[in-house]
ZAMARGU-4260 file (C-alpha; in steps of 0.2 Angstrom, whole numbers, plus 5000, padded with zeros to 4 digits):
<rodrens>
0) 5047/4940/5409 | 5043/4939/5390 | 5025/4944/5385 | 5015/4933/5374 | 4997/4932/5368
5) 4989/4917/5376 | 4971/4919/5370 | 4960/4930/5359 | 4943/4934/5353 | 4936/4945/5339
10) 4919/4952/5334 | 4914/4954/5315 | 4918/4970/5306 | 4902/4979/5300 | 4886/4986/5306
15) 4880/4975/5320 | 4862/4979/5323 | 4856/4980/5341 | 4874/4980/5348 | 4880/4993/5360
20) 4899/4998/5363 | 4897/4990/5380 | 4890/4973/5373 | 4904/4972/5361 | 4917/4975/5374
25) 4910/4963/5386 | 4908/4949/5374 | 4925/4950/5367 | 4933/4951/5384 | 4923/4936/5390
30) 4927/4926/5374 | 4946/4930/5375 | 4947/4925/5393 | 4938/4908/5389 | 4949/4905/5374
35) 4965/4908/5385 | 4958/4897/5399 | 4961/4911/5412 | 4949/4916/5426 | 4945/4934/5428
40) 4952/4934/5445 | 4969/4930/5438 | 4969/4946/5428 | 4981/4959/5435 | 4977/4974/5424
45) 4965/4979/5410 | 4969/4990/5395 | 4956/4996/5383 | 4960/5003/5366 | 4946/5015/5361
50) 4947/5030/5350 | 4931/5040/5355 | 4932/5057/5348 | 4913/5059/5352 | 4907/5043/5345
55) 4901/5038/5362 | 4894/5048/5376 | 4902/5037/5388 | 4919/5044/5389 | 4926/5033/5403
60) 4925/5017/5393 | 4938/5007/5402 | 4926/5003/5416 | 4915/4994/5404 | 4927/4979/5403
65) 4923/4976/5421 | 4905/4972/5416 | 4911/4955/5409 | 4913/4947/5426 | 4912/4953/5444
70) 4929/4946/5447 | 4936/4960/5437 | 4931/4973/5449 | 4945/4983/5457 | 4957/4978/5444
75) 4966/4994/5437 | 4958/4998/5420 | 4965/5011/5408 | 4959/5018/5391 | 4972/5021/5378
80) 4968/5032/5363 | 4980/5034/5348 | 4970/5037/5332 | 4973/5023/5320 | 4986/5015/5331
85) 4974/5014/5346 | 4974/4995/5346 | 4993/4993/5344 | 4995/5006/5358 | 4984/4996/5369
90) 4994/4980/5366 | 5010/4990/5369 | 5004/4996/5386 | 5000/4978/5391 | 5017/4972/5386
95) 5025/4986/5395 | 5016/4982/5411 | 5022/4964/5410 | 5040/4969/5405 | 5040/4980/5421
100) 5034/4966/5432 | 5019/4977/5436 | 5007/4963/5430 | 5008/4945/5425 | 4992/4944/5415
105) 4985/4959/5406 | 4968/4959/5397 | 4969/4970/5382 | 4953/4974/5373 | 4950/4985/5358
110) 4933/4992/5353 | 4926/5005/5341 | 4908/5009/5335 | 4904/5022/5322 | 4889/5015/5314
115) 4877/5023/5327 | 4884/5040/5322 | 4877/5050/5307 | 4889/5051/5292 | 4894/5069/5293
120) 4898/5068/5311 | 4909/5052/5308 | 4920/5063/5296 | 4921/5077/5309 | 4925/5065/5323
125) 4939/5056/5314 | 4947/5073/5309 | 4950/5076/5327 | 4964/5063/5325 | 4972/5075/5312
130) 4981/5092/5315 | 4966/5103/5315 | 4975/5120/5311 | 4980/5112/5294 | 4967/5098/5291
135) 4951/5105/5300 | 4943/5111/5284 | 4948/5096/5273 | 4934/5091/5261 | 4928/5073/5264
140) 4934/5073/5282 | 4947/5061/5287 | 4946/5052/5271 | 4951/5068/5263 | 4967/5069/5273
145) 4972/5052/5266 | 4967/5058/5249 | 4979/5072/5250 | 4993/5060/5255 | 4989/5050/5240
150) 4989/5065/5228 | 5006/5070/5235 | 5012/5052/5232 | 5006/5053/5214 | 5015/5069/5211
155) 5031/5062/5217 | 5030/5044/5209 | 5017/5046/5195 | 5000/5039/5194 | 4998/5024/5205
160) 4980/5020/5202 | 4984/5002/5195 | 4994/4999/5211 | 4979/5005/5222 | 4967/4994/5213
165) 4978/4979/5215 | 4979/4982/5233 | 4960/4984/5235 | 4957/4968/5224 | 4970/4958/5235
170) 4962/4964/5251 | 4944/4960/5245 | 4950/4942/5239 | 4958/4939/5256 | 4942/4945/5265
175) 4932/4930/5257 | 4941/4918/5268 | 4940/4929/5284 | 4924/4926/5294 | 4927/4943/5302
180) 4928/4953/5287 | 4915/4966/5283 | 4913/4962/5264 | 4917/4944/5260 | 4916/4946/5241
185) 4930/4945/5228 | 4927/4961/5217 | 4942/4958/5206 | 4955/4970/5199 | 4944/4978/5185
190) 4930/4983/5197 | 4942/4991/5209 | 4951/5000/5195 | 4936/5008/5186 | 4926/5022/5193
195) 4908/5017/5194 | 4892/5021/5204 | 4897/5007/5216 | 4915/5012/5216 | 4916/5031/5216
200) 4930/5042/5220 | 4929/5047/5239 | 4944/5058/5241 | 4957/5063/5229 | 4962/5047/5219
205) 4955/5036/5232 | 4939/5026/5228
</rodrens>
């Protein structure tokens, strides 16, 4: 059996006031099933991709998917956590279940909510996805880890600030046409290239 995606749903990126992690999971699970035209009773397995690391006091979040519909009760539900690749890991788990003929229909959901956590705690939580003996005291938290990577890249290949600015400008321009994007504004290359009060350095050469 070849796995394929038959339906999907997505919430908007950004600070969603009044939303809880459970609300986000339930809504996207419901919308994805509706889009696929699949009844909850047809689902064989549930996989939730959720990097927690202290962002939610509810550690066992896979069970929250069941709140989308009573017919999802007693379906096997597993949480997958793999740092920045958590979503991809969840999809992979679903594909493997289908390839193994252990399931025909798998509901895969990805969720993360950081905006309810104070800034300093966010950086500390994200650092748990790094190797703490080496990166545990990195300034600027997890962003600092990527800042170190960027600095090493600059040392090997020269100053790549122009390339970074072009990447940022391209991403912001694409975001204008994406209804789910966090900032739907074309800032342009010059803004992304120049350091400013609204575009400061965050870690190493990264703005």
